[in-house]
C-alpha angles and dihedrals in degrees: 000000000000131000094265090058090054094047092048090060095054122102118230094262092048091049091052090051090049091050091051091048090049093052093046093051098247093122092054091049090052092048090050092051091048092051090049090053091059095051118097106246101166107049095196132087109247091220106047103009095237118146113261126217129221089263094056127130113272128199118196119185143155139062114328092249094050105032118172125206135195131181122215131197094213147002092260092060092046091050092048090050092051093047101041111021100040093030095230091132095051093060091060093202117152093240092061093046090050091050092054091048091051091052091050093047093050094055 
């Protein structure tokens, strides 16, 4: 989806609000915050403490307004995190097991 698709979906009143926010700099501030979110701030894996590279594994979770993000040095650390820290593994439901398998298969 590109910006023209988003703008095409706005009603007239929403478009006027967007235009005002754009002129007052709120859109740029939001873009800057979003870019900052994607940068790696903590350069260590939360599981083993190894330094992570720019091409590390990233897990983003939570409600859209309070997203959390963690960077992992390898699939083993990501799997451990999912199983132990978020307690997905302890619930042993098939949906959780399938999610972990999909992550492993996509790497």
